[in-house]
Phi, psi and omega in degrees: 000319177298316180307312176301318177294322177286332181284330174298306182299325184282330180290322176297323179295314180295319179295322168298321176292329172293315180298314181302313186292324184290315182300320188297304184304314173302315179294332178288327184284331171290319175298321180293318178296326175294318187292310181299316178299316180291323177302314186289325174291319176295322176295318186292320180297317187290329182281323172301317179295323182287323185286327168292328182290315186287324173291325172292321180295312178302312177302323178298314186293321179298319178287319174298319179288331171284334171287324176300315180302311183293317176302314183294316177301317179299310183299318179298320179291319181297316183286334180293314175305307178306321181298320178290324183296313185295325172296315180301325189276332174293316175300321180295318175300322183295325194248009173255011170287128177261177189297329184283325169304321179289321170305316179300315187294326186288321179294322184290322177297317181293318176303313183299317182294321172299324175286325172296315176300325185279351181077018174280333186217170172256171182301324183275004183268349180211121179241129190239113178249108191267158171048057182264138178255129177246118183280145171208167178241141182220115186051043179084357188248136174286130176218176180219142175247135187267137175253119182289313183210124163247120185254117177258126185226165171303330182272359178146180181253133188232118174269113182256114172256120187269130177229117168240082170264130190272130179124180181276127181256131172248104180261141173076037182275125174229177184291338185285316183265004183280340181061229182295350177257022171305331176304333183290319176293321175297327172292326189271332190231109176288157166059214201288340185281354184304314190290341189256337188286139183246134181243147164232118185256138178239115174265113186246107175281159173286176183289333179268358173070021181259340177229146180233124175263143181250113181250127179262142174234176177279203171262103184302331187289322173290322179300309186292317171305323174288328176290318175298325180291321179292323181293312181302317182287331180290303183300330183282326177276322186255335181247010175048053182227144178235085186245145176288127173251125182260127178274132175230136165263131180238110170271119183274058173213151180271127183298339179263011176286145183291129184053023166239190182099175190234134162252114185256113182266346189290150184251011181289115183269000192264336181250111181290138181252116187253137185238103171096169188299308182310314185295311185298321180296316185291332179290316173293324177296322179296312179303314174298319185276337186244343184261144185299148177281139171235346186231150173267171174303316181298321179298316176305313185292317179301318182296313182301310180298315185301327190266333168294334187254026181298135173274099179294346177262008186286142181257000000 
């Protein structure tokens, strides 16, 4: 009987061991399958990510190529407009010369030819640049200042402001020097500015001599000084040069003409005022004869090229 019980217990124990072994085996297989499934899911997710990344990368590359294409087109368009603007500025220079400036240019060219013929200078010792525009910036706005004539000599650089006004000219009129005619300055300049304001008046008679019109202008002396300063600042900033610029006002009239000529009341000693062709000719002759040479021919030529090649959009 005891053997039967032992046999039954043995069989039951073996069955338990087999069940446990089988359960463990099944659990191991499920874990392995789960791990394999998760690995496949991870691999699939990685593949999807890589595929999506490459698609986005290609989209980005396409967008970058498209943006670069548009950028290049915009740059070409902008350069085209800049070129047209510079051409318009050059054309503007050609057509903004008045008759008086043309006459002054002819006088200066004739003087140069005479000096060359006399042996006083060579062709490269006197360079005349008419109707020159100098760019500058003021309070954030781009502007240009016009120079009637720039004369480059070994003795210096000269900005010439030409005035060909018909009539009798009173230059440098102020409240202090107006005398009996101070009421004129009072009428033209109100309030506290009267004592400092400088006027240039031109008295123009009509053809019958019955009426006289009075035209009021600013100060050519101050105007040409501002122009010379603009040029000096430009060549200092862009050409790395520190040159003195001489400002000159030229009135293209003879003082002995009927109802013409200039009465000069200005006390400015820094700006020569030249009246008539003889004075402007003699002024530059005296400069070449009496003033020390400061510039070589090479310097004059280089300055000419630099100023003729000004970029009017330069900041």
